[in-house]
N, C-alpha and C positions, 0 to 999 in steps of 0.2 A: 505494500500499499502505500509507503515511503517513497519508494522509488516511482511510482507511477504519479503522485503529486507533485514532487520533484521535476517532473519531464512535462506536465498538464503547467506549473509556473511557468517555467522555461521558454515553453510553445509561444506562453502567454505575452509575454516579453516579446520573442524572436519577432511575433508576426504585428509590434508594433501596441499590443494594448496598454494606456496608463496606467491604470489598476488594478488590483485580485482582491477578488473579496472570497469570502466566504458566509453560511448563516450560521448565525449566533442563537444554534440552539443543539438540546440534548439529549431529543429523539424524532426522530426523520416525522416532515409533519408530515397532517390527513393527505395535502393536495398533492403530494408528488411521491410517497411509500408507506407502507408497513413499518411501526413506529421499532419492531425489532432488526432493521437493516440499518448496515452499520455508517455513524455521527460521528468524526472525529471533535474533539473542542477546541473550537471557532481560534481560538488564541494561540495553543497549542499549532494547530495548523501554518498556521500563521509564518510562528516564529520558523518555524521549521521551509519555510517558502521564502523566507527572507533570509537563507542560507544558500540557496539552490536557485539565489537569482539575484544582478542586479542594480537594475535599472527603475523596478517597476514599483507602483505604491502599493500597501497594501492594508487590508482594511476589512473590518464582519460588517455585514447588510441585514439589518446592523444590528448591536448590541442591545439585551431586554437589558433597563437599568434594575428592574424588582431580579438578576440573576447570583450578580456583585454585592458584595459592600464598596457603594461608589469611590469610594477615599485610595480601594484596592486597586479596582478598576482604573483608575489614574495613574498608579504604581504596572500595572501589567502595559498599559498604553508606552507609559514612559521606556520600558523597555525592551519592547516591541520597537521604541523609536529610535535609541539606541541601536541594538541588534541590525538594524538595516539599513543603518547607515540614515536617516531622516527621514524614512518612505512611511511613514504609517499616518494612517486618517484615523479619525474618531465616531464613528458610526453607532446613534445612538437611539433608541425605541424607547415607548412606552412601554414596552412588550403585550402578549395573545394570548400566546398557547398554554389554559389552562391548566390544559392535561397534565403539564410537561410538570406545574409549577409544583406539581397535586405527587408525580410520581416522588422524585426529590425535594417535599417536602418544606419547600418553601412558599411563604404566603402569597398569596393572590389575590391582592386590594382591588378598593370600587378604580374605574377607568377616571376618578377625577385622582385617587389618592396618586395612580401609579402616572399621571400627567405633571401632579405634583412632585413626588421621585426626579421625574423628568428636568423639571425645575430647577429643580436642586444642585440635580447632575449639573446638566448647562451653564450654570456658575461655581459648583465647587471645581469642578478642572480643570478651568483654567488656574484658579489659584496653585492649585499642586502645582502645576507646571512651570509658576511665576516664579518670580524673586521673594526668599519669606518665608514665612513656616503663619501665617494669617491663621489667626480663628473665625471657623466662620459657621455662621445656626443660619438654617435654609425654614423650609417650613416641612419639611418630613426629616433632616438629613442636619447631627451637631458634629462641627470635626473640633476640635479644641487646635489643632497645627496642622495645617494643611500641605505638609512636608512630601517631599518627592528629590530622591538622589538615586542616579544618578538622574537631571533633568533629562527632556527628550534636548535632542540635535537641533528640532526644528523649533525658531522660535515661537512658534504658534506653530500645533497643530491643530489641521484647519476636523470640525467638525460641522457632519452631515446629519442630518434631522428626518428620519424616516417615518412616512405619515402622510395622507393630508386630510386631516381632519381642519375643519374651516373656524372651527372657534378657539378653536387651543392649539393641537397644533403648530399651523403656521404661522400661530397667535406668538409661540418660543421660536419659532422661525422669525421671525421680521427681529426679535427684540436680538437671540443668542445664536446663533447658527450662521455657521460658513456659504453651507449648502443645505437646498431640502431633495429629497428623492423623493418624483411623483411615479403615478399606474394609468393605465388608460387612454385614450387615443386621444390624439389634438385636440380635440373640443375638452374632454377631460381636463387636462395640463391647460388649456387656455383659461377654463373658469377657474380651477385652483391659483393661476401667480394671479389673473384677475384680485383672488384675495386677501392673494400672498401684497400684494401693491397694497391694499388698500389697508392692511396692520401697519406692512413700514413704514407709511403714510403720517399713521398713528403716532407709531415714539421717532418720528423723524430722521430715517433709515433710506439713506438709496440702495432702490430692490439689484439693481446692477451687482453691489457687494456681495450677493446670496448666489455662487453659485445653482441653476438646475440641470437635477440628474433624473434620468427617469429608468425605470427596470422594467424591462418586457424578456423574453424567450427569445431563440433562437436551436430553432429544430431544423434542421437539412435535409432529413433524413423523413419518410412517410409516416404520419402518427398513427395512430390508432386508427380512424373512419380513411386511414388512405391517404390521405390528404395530407397535398406536401408544396413548400413554400420556395423558387427559387432565389441565389441572391440578390434577384437586379427585386423584386417582390419587399426582399429587408432592406435593400438600399434608396426606393423609391416611400417605404414605409418611416422610414428615423429620415432621409430630409422633409416631410412631410410633419411630422416630431421638432425640429431643428426648428421649421417657419412658426410651429406654435410656442418656440420659447425655452426648447432643451438645450443646452449645453453639453454635455454626455453623458451618455447612451450604457448603463450598467444592463449587460447582457447579461439571464439566462441562459446555459445550455444544457435542456432536461437527457441528452442523450448522453451525456459527458460520460465519458468511459478512458480515455486517452489524449493525448497530444493531437491525435488525426482530429477528431474532433474541433478543438481548436484550430489548429492549420487549413480546416474547413473554410472557417469565417473567418480566411484572411483578407475574402478580396473585397469583406465588408466593410473590413477596415480602414482598406488604402483607399478605398471612395471617398472616405471621411479626412484624407492625408493623414491616415495612422501609418 
């Protein structure tokens, strides 16, 4: 399994992909497969991929804030940044998979409380990665000393928030994040960006400071209905998303089993200057 992961990571770098993300889950999620399928720990896998690559950026899509002590998470991401030579991306989300929480004995509070925890994390993590060791007290988290040594190599570790909740999640993006991650077609993206821009106006932030990313899948083999999209189909799809405001396409390759599937999408990457 290690050699396969290393080969996939190197292939992603070689075809020109800018970043490599893994899911932050402990059981396989229902929409992908059976829960007893292999699921590597996200940050262990990212650290392993860092040792197999030189350029590609590394992150979790996205880290559930309920899964770990947030101060410890800051240490984990700082370590990844140091060992990768400054390539870490901090993806964050409020978490959603209740079954996983129950299996591991973690609390799964209501959405409002999970979003409170996400907001605290968005404030605490930059303190951990910055100068000094200030105390922090948020809505949920209290840390006497926000201390992290070694500090990340990057002066600012970029923070990406996953989710398109219009009342709270995109408001948190406007206030704290460097990037958002959206789903759906061009019309969905346009709607979410309209909301995000209004939240930015409310807090006096330039929305162009926020990188717009989009998560979707690429399958160049026939699906379970025998349907198959071509490279040209995907290039057209991503051009439409770009016109709607997407700046970075993050792609899931559902039939990924080795570097061959990554190499197969190289023409799509090349079409956008990768």
